[in-house]
MARBA-3410 file (N, C-alpha, C, O; in Angstrom, 1 decimal):
45
28.1,-58.1,88.0,27.5,-59.5,87.7,28.5,-60.5,88.0,29.7,-60.2,88.0 ~ 28.2,-61.7,88.3,28.9,-63.4,88.3,29.0,-64.0,87.3,28.1,-64.4,86.6 ~ 30.2,-64.3,87.1,30.0,-65.5,85.7,30.6,-66.6,86.5,31.5,-66.5,87.3 ~ 29.8,-67.9,86.2,30.3,-68.8,86.9,30.3,-70.0,85.6,29.5,-70.1,84.7 ~ 31.8,-70.9,86.0,32.0,-71.7,84.7,32.9,-72.2,85.9,33.9,-71.7,86.5
32.1,-73.9,86.3,32.6,-74.2,87.5,34.0,-75.5,86.3,35.2,-75.9,86.7 ~ 33.5,-75.7,85.5,34.4,-77.0,85.0,35.5,-75.8,84.8,36.4,-76.0,85.5 ~ 35.7,-74.7,84.0,36.7,-74.1,84.1,37.6,-74.0,85.3,38.7,-74.6,85.6 ~ 36.9,-73.0,86.0,37.4,-73.1,87.6,38.0,-74.4,88.2,38.9,-74.3,89.0 ~ 37.4,-75.5,87.8,38.1,-77.1,88.7,39.3,-77.2,87.6,40.3,-77.7,88.2
39.6,-76.9,86.5,40.2,-77.2,85.9,41.7,-76.1,86.4,42.8,-76.6,86.8 ~ 41.4,-74.8,86.2,42.4,-74.3,86.5,43.2,-74.7,87.9,44.4,-75.1,88.1 ~ 41.9,-74.6,88.7,42.6,-75.2,90.4,43.5,-76.0,90.4,44.5,-76.0,91.1 ~ 43.0,-77.1,89.5,43.7,-78.7,89.6,45.3,-78.1,88.6,46.5,-78.3,88.9 ~ 45.0,-77.6,87.7,46.3,-77.3,87.1,47.4,-76.1,86.8,48.4,-75.9,86.2
46.8,-75.5,87.4,47.9,-74.0,87.5,48.0,-73.8,89.0,47.1,-73.8,89.8 ~ 49.3,-73.6,89.2,49.6,-73.1,90.5,49.6,-71.4,91.0,50.0,-70.7,90.1 ~ 49.3,-70.9,91.9,49.0,-69.5,91.7,50.3,-68.7,91.4,51.3,-69.0,92.0 ~ 50.2,-67.5,90.4,51.3,-66.9,90.0,52.3,-67.8,88.8,53.4,-67.4,88.4 ~ 51.5,-69.0,88.2,52.2,-69.8,87.0,51.3,-69.3,86.1,50.3,-68.7,86.2
52.0,-69.7,85.0,51.2,-68.9,83.3,50.6,-70.2,83.4,51.0,-71.3,83.8 ~ 49.3,-69.5,82.7,48.0,-70.7,82.0,49.0,-70.8,80.9,49.8,-70.0,80.4 ~ 48.5,-72.8,80.8,48.9,-73.4,79.6,48.0,-73.0,78.4,46.9,-72.3,78.6 ~ 48.4,-73.4,77.2,48.4,-72.8,76.2,47.1,-73.9,75.9,46.3,-73.5,75.1 ~ 46.9,-75.0,76.6,45.6,-75.5,76.1,44.1,-74.6,76.6,43.0,-74.5,76.1
44.7,-74.0,77.8,43.5,-72.9,78.3,43.3,-71.6,78.1,42.6,-70.9,78.8 ~ 44.1,-71.1,76.7,44.4,-69.4,76.4,43.0,-68.9,76.2,42.6,-67.8,76.6 ~ 42.0,-70.2,75.3,41.1,-69.6,74.6,39.9,-69.3,75.5,39.1,-68.5,75.1 ~ 39.7,-70.2,76.9,39.0,-70.1,77.7,39.0,-69.1,78.7,38.1,-68.6,79.3 ~ 40.5,-68.9,78.8,40.6,-67.8,79.3,40.8,-66.5,79.3,40.8,-65.7,80.2
41.2,-66.3,77.7,40.8,-64.9,77.3,39.4,-64.7,77.2,38.9,-63.5,77.3 ~ 38.7,-65.9,77.0,37.0,-65.6,76.6,36.6,-64.9,78.2,35.7,-64.1,78.3 ~ 37.3,-65.2,78.9,36.7,-65.0,80.4,37.2,-63.3,80.3,36.4,-62.4,80.1 ~ 38.9,-63.0,80.7,39.1,-61.4,80.5,38.5,-61.0,79.4,38.3,-59.8,79.6 ~ 38.1,-61.3,78.6,37.4,-60.5,77.3,36.2,-59.8,78.2,36.2,-58.6,78.4
35.3,-60.9,78.7,34.1,-60.7,79.4,34.3,-59.5,80.5,33.4,-58.6,80.6 ~ 35.3,-59.5,81.2,35.6,-58.9,82.5,36.3,-57.8,82.1,36.2,-56.9,83.0 ~ 37.1,-57.2,80.8,37.1,-55.9,80.2,35.3,-55.7,79.7,34.4,-55.2,80.4 ~ 35.3,-55.9,79.1,33.8,-55.5,78.6,33.0,-55.1,79.3,32.3,-54.2,78.9 ~ 32.8,-55.7,80.8,32.4,-54.7,81.9,32.9,-53.5,82.7,32.3,-52.9,83.5
34.4,-53.4,82.1,34.7,-52.4,82.3,34.6,-51.2,81.9,34.5,-50.1,82.4 ~ 34.6,-51.5,80.8,33.9,-50.1,80.1,32.7,-49.6,80.0,32.5,-48.5,79.5 ~ 31.7,-50.4,80.6,30.4,-50.2,80.9,30.0,-49.4,82.2,30.3,-49.7,83.3 ~ 29.2,-48.1,81.7,28.7,-47.4,82.6,28.1,-47.7,83.9,27.0,-48.2,83.6 ~ 28.4,-47.6,85.2,27.5,-48.5,86.6,26.6,-47.7,86.8,25.7,-47.9,87.7
END
């Protein structure tokens, strides 16, 4: 599956360098995305 969240992608691209920490104001959005990915990893294929 593909997740598309263009506003989040643009904000991360604009705000965060590769290898840098995610700023606290984006924790919730990134946590939701990671939770989605981790749920997918637990599903049988």
